[in-house]
C-alpha positions in Angstrom: 15.5 12.3 -8.8 15.7 11.6 -5.1 14.9 8.3 -3.4 11.4 9.4 -2.2 10.5 10.9 -5.5 11.2 7.5 -7.1 9.3 5.6 -4.5 6.2 7.9 -4.6 6.0 7.7 -8.5 5.8 3.9 -8.3 3.0 1.5 -7.4 3.9 -0.1 -4.1 2.0 -3.3 -3.2 0.8 -3.9 0.3 3.5 -6.4 1.1 6.2 -3.9 0.3 4.3 -1.1 2.2 4.3 -3.4 5.3 8.0 -4.1 4.8 8.8 -0.3 4.7 6.7 0.1 7.9 8.6 -2.7 9.7 12.0 -1.2 8.6 10.9 2.3 9.9 9.9 0.7 13.2 13.3 -1.0 13.5 15.0 2.3 12.8 12.9 4.1 15.4 13.7 1.4 18.0 17.4 1.6 17.2 17.5 5.4 17.4 15.0 6.1 20.2 14.9 2.9 22.2 11.8 0.7 22.8 9.9 3.3 24.9 10.6 6.2 22.6 9.6 4.2 19.5 6.4 2.9 21.1 5.5 6.5 22.1 5.8 7.7 18.5 4.2 4.6 17.0 1.2 4.7 19.4 0.5 8.4 18.6 0.9 8.1 14.8 -1.6 7.9 12.0 -1.0 5.2 9.4 -2.0 5.2 5.8 -1.7 2.0 3.7 -3.1 2.2 0.2 -4.1 -0.7 -2.1 -6.1 -0.8 -5.3 -6.0 2.9 -6.0 -4.1 2.5 -9.2 -6.8 0.1 -10.5 -9.1 3.2 -10.7 -6.7 6.1 -11.2 -4.9 4.8 -14.3 -6.7 4.7 -17.6 -7.6 1.1 -17.1 -10.5 1.3 -19.5 -8.0 0.8 -22.3 -6.6 -2.4 -20.9 -7.7 -5.8 -22.1 -8.4 -6.9 -18.5 -10.8 -4.0 -18.0 -12.5 -4.6 -21.3 -13.2 -8.3 -20.4 -15.4 -7.2 -17.4 -18.6 -5.2 -16.9 -17.9 -2.2 -14.7 -19.7 -3.9 -11.8 -17.6 -7.1 -12.3 -14.4 -5.1 -12.5 -15.2 -3.5 -9.2 -16.0 -6.9 -7.7 -12.7 -8.3 -9.0 -10.7 -5.4 -7.6 -12.5 -5.6 -4.2 -11.9 -9.3 -4.2 -8.1 -8.8 -4.8 -7.9 -6.2 -2.0 -9.8 -8.5 0.4 -7.4 -11.4 -0.5 -4.4 -9.1 0.1 -5.7 -8.0 3.5 -6.4 -11.5 4.6 -2.9 -12.7 3.7 -1.2 -9.8 5.4 
């Protein structure tokens, strides 16, 4: 299994996603110089994902999910996402 296949098959938290972004930015600056990197970065589309695995896994079988009503579970996940965004 290649590097990206392993990365994609794992859950990557927001902090790690931002670290990957910063590393990619450093590589662009090193390879293309400041101006070239800024040109690419300013014309790029960015996708950061958090919380998706809370809904795409079969979380209904987990003890955490069972301890909440569906509405409270959503509120808990949204609260965690909000806290992650405020920190980062």
